C-alpha positions as CSV (number, residue, x, y, z in Angstrom):
1,M,8.9,1.5,-7.0
2,T,12.3,0.8,-5.5
3,K,14.1,-2.5,-5.8
4,N,13.5,-3.1,-2.1
5,E,9.8,-2.5,-2.5
6,K,9.6,-4.9,-5.5
7,A,11.7,-7.5,-3.6
8,T,9.3,-7.3,-0.7
9,L,6.3,-7.6,-2.9
10,E,7.8,-10.7,-4.6
11,A,8.8,-12.3,-1.3
12,N,5.4,-11.8,0.2
13,L,3.5,-13.2,-2.8
14,K,5.8,-16.3,-2.8
15,L,5.2,-16.8,0.9
16,V,1.4,-16.5,0.6
17,W,1.4,-18.8,-2.4
18,R,3.5,-21.5,-0.6
19,I,1.3,-21.2,2.5
20,A,-1.8,-21.8,0.4
21,I,-0.2,-24.8,-1.3
22,N,0.9,-26.3,2.0
23,C,-2.6,-25.9,3.4
24,Q,-4.1,-27.4,0.3
25,E,-1.7,-30.4,0.6
26,S,-2.0,-31.0,4.3
27,A,-5.5,-30.1,5.1
28,K,-7.5,-32.6,3.0
29,S,-10.2,-32.8,5.7
30,V,-10.2,-29.0,6.3
31,K,-11.2,-27.9,2.8
32,D,-12.6,-24.5,3.9
33,D,-9.2,-23.4,5.3
34,A,-7.5,-24.5,2.2
35,K,-10.0,-22.6,0.0
36,E,-9.6,-19.5,2.1
37,K,-5.8,-19.6,1.8
38,A,-6.1,-20.2,-2.0
39,A,-8.5,-17.3,-2.3
40,R,-6.1,-15.0,-0.3
41,A,-3.2,-16.0,-2.5
42,K,-5.2,-15.3,-5.7
43,G,-6.3,-11.9,-4.3
44,Y,-2.7,-11.1,-3.4
45,R,-1.6,-12.1,-6.9
46,E,-4.1,-9.6,-8.4
47,A,-2.9,-6.9,-6.0
48,C,0.7,-7.5,-7.0
49,I,-0.2,-7.2,-10.7
50,D,-2.0,-3.9,-10.0
51,V,1.0,-2.5,-8.1
52,L,3.4,-3.5,-10.8
53,V,1.2,-2.1,-13.6
54,Y,1.1,1.2,-11.7
55,S,4.8,1.2,-11.1
56,Y,5.5,0.3,-14.8
57,D,3.2,3.3,-15.8
58,G,0.8,0.9,-17.6
59,K,3.5,-1.0,-19.5
60,S,3.0,-4.7,-20.0
61,G,5.0,-7.2,-18.2
62,A,3.4,-7.1,-14.8
63,T,1.4,-10.2,-15.2
64,D,4.4,-12.1,-16.6
65,A,6.6,-10.9,-13.7
66,V,4.0,-12.1,-11.1
67,Q,3.5,-15.4,-12.8
68,G,7.3,-15.9,-12.7
69,W,7.2,-15.4,-9.0
70,I,4.4,-17.9,-8.7
71,D,6.2,-20.4,-10.8
72,E,9.3,-20.1,-8.6
73,A,7.2,-20.5,-5.4
74,E,5.5,-23.6,-6.8
75,Q,8.9,-25.0,-7.9
76,Q,10.3,-24.5,-4.5
77,I,7.5,-26.4,-2.8
78,G,7.1,-29.0,-5.6
79,A,3.4,-28.6,-6.0
80,K,0.9,-26.2,-7.7
81,L,-1.9,-24.3,-6.1
82,E,-5.3,-25.6,-7.4
83,L,-7.2,-22.6,-8.7
């Protein structure tokens, strides 16, 4: 995986995560939409881990890397995604 591909993967996960948090925070009366966005973000998280595991040739560190991206996204927005 190239640096650009990894940077794109990271940026997309952070974006999806922030969108889910914003939806969760602003759509208190529209819970289904918030749940859908959260499910999408969680699925994307798993996909990112799978891609990194493959690119690391099975070496550990993929989950920690993705969790770091999530932590950064949550810090930027000042809230956590309810899982």
